N, C-alpha and C positions, 0 to 999 in steps of 0.2 A: 480296193482301198488305196488312196493316193498318199504319197509321202511328201517329203520336202521338195519344193521346186516343181510340183506337179507330177513327179515320177511315182510310179506304183511303189508301194511299201516294200515289195520283194526285190526291187532293184537297188542294191546297196553298193555304193562305190566308196572305197577306202583311199584317201589321199596319201601320196608318198610321205613317209616320215619315219623317224627312228634312226638309230645308229646303223643298223644293217642296211637300210634303204640308202642312207647317205654314203655308206662305204661302197655299195654297188654302183651308185652314180659316179663316185670318184674314180673307181676302177675303170669303168667304161669311158669316162672322160679322159683318163690318163692314156688309154690306148687309142683314143680318137675313134671309137666305134659307135655306130648308130644302132638303135634298137627300135623295133616296131612298137614297143611299149610307149615310147615318147612320140615318135613320128606319127603314129596312127591314133594317138590319144586313147590308148586302151583303158577301159574302166578298171582293170585289175592291176594297174601299174603299182599302186601302193602295196597290195597284197604280195605281189611277186617280188618287188624290190626289198620288202621287209624280210623275205626269205632268201635274199641274195641271188635272185634269178632274173633272167631277161631273155627275150628272143632276139638274136642278133640279126641285123639287117645289112646286107652288103650291096655293092654297086652304087653307093652314094645315097643321098637323102632327097633326090628329086626324081619323081616318076614321070615317064613320058606319056602316061595315060591319065585320064581324068574321070575315074569312076565317081559316081555321084554319092557314094556312101563313105568314101575314104578321105581321111584327114591328111594323108601324106602330101607334101607339096608337089605340084606338077610343073613341068616345063617341057618345051619342045626338045631340048637336049639336056642330058644329065651332066654332072661334073666328070672330069677325066678320072678314069679308074686309078685307084691307088695300088701300085704293085706290092706295097708292104702289108696290105690288109690281110692276106692269108696268114702271114707270119705273126701279125699282132693278135689275130683271133686265136691261133694255135697257142701262143704264149699265155694268153688269158685263161684258156681252157686247161692247159697243162699246169699252170700255177695253182689253179683252184681245185685241181684233181677231179674235174667233172667227168661223169661217166655217160651222160646223155646230153646231147647238144642239138638245139634247133636253130637252123639258119634259114632266113628268108631274104627277100630282096624287093627292091622297086622293079618296075618294068623299064627296060632299056631298049626301046625300038630304034634308037639312034645308033646302036652298035651293030656291026655286021652279023655277029652271032647272037645278038640279043643278051649278051652277058653270060652265055652258057660256059664258055671257057674259064671265066673268072670263078664261077660256081665250082668248077672242077678243081681249080687251084686251091680254093678254100677247103674243099673236101680232102684233097690229097694232103694238105698240111695237117689237117686234123687226124687223118688216118696214119700219119707218120709218127704221131706221139706214142710213147711207150709208158703205159698201155694205151691203145687208141680208144677213144670214146665211141659210144654208139652215136650215129649222126642222122638226124632227120632233116631233110631238105624240103622246104616249102617253096616250090618253084613257080615261075611264070608259065605261060602256056607254050612250053617248048614241045616240039614234035620232031620226028625224023632224026636227022644227024645231030641236031642240037640236044634233043632228049638223050640220045645214045651217049653223047660226050659226058653227060652228067651220070647216067646210069652205069657206064663202064668204070666209074670211080668207086662203085660199090657202096652207095648210101644204104643205111639199114632200113630207112623209112623214106618213101617218096610221097609227098603231099602236094596237092594242087586243089584249090578251092573252087567249087562250082558257084558259090556265093548266094545264088538266088534261083528261083524257079525259071522255067523256060520263058513264060509270057513276060516276065519283068526284066529279063536280061538286057534287052535294048535300052530300057529306061534306067536301070541301076548301074550297069557296067559300061565302060568305054566302048565306043562303036567298033573298035578293033577286037573286042572280046566276043566270044561266041559260046553259047551253051553246049552245042555239039562238039566244038573244038576242044573245050575243056574235058568233056567225057572221053574224047579220043586220046588226050594226053594220058589220062589215067588208064585207059584200055591198053595203049601202046606200052606203058610201063610194065603192066602185068604180063603182056605177051613177051616182052624182052626177058623178064625173069618171073615165072609163075609163083615163085616162093616169096617175092618181094611184098613187104607190108605197104599197102597204099592207103591213103587217108584223104578225106575231103571234109568241107564244112559248108553249112547253109545258114544264112541269116534269116531270122523271122521278124515280121513287123513292118514289111514294106508294101503290104497289100495282097499277099498270097493267101490262098485258101488251104484248108487242111488237105483236100484232095490233091492240090497242086504240089504241096510239100511231099506227100506220099509218092506222087509220080516221080519227083526228083530223086527221092530216096531209092525208088525202084530202078531208075536209070543208073544211079551210082553203083548199086549192087550188080547190075548188068555189065558195068565196066570193070567189075572185079574189085571194087573198093572194099576194104576190110575194116577200116576205122572211120567212124562218122561223128562229127561234133555239130551240135545245133545250139544257137544262141540268139538272144534278142538284139536286134539292131538298135543302136543308140545314136541319135543325131549328133555329130561332132560340132557343127556350127550351123548358123542360120542359112548358110549358103548351100548346105547339103539337103538331101531328101528328108522330108519330115517323117516322123514315125506314124504309120497308118494304123497300127494296132499294137497293144501290149499283150503278148501271149502270157498266160498265167503259168505258175509252176506246175499245176495239175496237167495242163496241156503239154508242157514239155515232158512231164513224166509219161504221159500217154504216147507221145512220139517215140520216146526211148523204148517203151514196151513194144511198139509196133516195129521199130527198126531192128530190135533184137530178133523178133519173129521173122524178119526178112533174111536173117543170116549174117548180119554184121558181127565181126568178132568182138568189137567193143563200141559202145555208144556213150557219149557224154552229151547230155541234153539239159539245159538250164538257162535262165535269163542272162547270166554273166559268163557263160561258157564261151570261149573263143577257140579259133582253129588250133592254136598252141595251148593245150589245156593240160594242167598238171597231172590229173588222173590218167589221161590217155598216155602221157609219156611214161608214167610209172608202170602202167599195164604193159606197154611195149618193151620197156627195159626188162621187165620180168620175163616176158616171152622170149626175147632175144637172148637173154643170158641163161635161160632154162631154170631160173630160180626166182626168188622174191626180189623185187626192185629195192634199190638202196641209193642213198646219196641224193643231194639236191641236183637238179638238172638246170641247164640254161633253157628255160621254158616259161611260157605264160601260164597262169593258173587262175582259177576263180575261187572266191570265198565259198564256204559251205552254203548249199542252197537251203 
């Protein structure tokens, strides 16, 4: 069944609005902080901001890669790094009393360390708070020394998105991105710390088959990934890849069932689920604290399916 604007009726997008959403925007604007909610045109921005939540995006607002699914602005070089950004993020989190924080970034191929050192500074600033929040980092494809710089800071959760199946990776992602490289990022993270919670995400609707999605899920489990999110690709502008197929809620439910059977600790699967998904953060906070999750987090979330 089709809804408004040709979208399926089960794809419901809530526009930003309300007092809490406006307050969230004002706070982020005051601290001059970027969010993936705005830059990537996330469909859950209204839902998240109405709850006073957001996923913080560091390293500027210009990405040096040009993935064909992503709405974040791209450029050959990003803006100069802001040395005050770690302090401002920590101040925002401390004032809000947040217990779970998600931090992601643009790609910065123009920097010698690809921005890994700045990630570490943000992590250190958050961990210096009293009490420190749980921190999830959604990182670019760092490996080797760059990955260790981040991991040695002690993130509670390390996320890196596979994004799509093997066959479509050259079409969907920037040419510098690699399916196998992304798997190795996640594998190296688990080898560095076998107790680390690792997480990844796959978009559906770009032309993949069910068998190809299952293959990607199997590959992620083979790399030690413990948390998986699956969501529907939504075309941000006419310049981006078109939607090849709308996966139904029943199909997402079946994928969740199959993923749980593969041994993932937690699976969030639904049309508006995104890599930073509220239910996943609540699950992780509960596991990390040894008790039930509490408090709002800095995280993306989806409306009820």
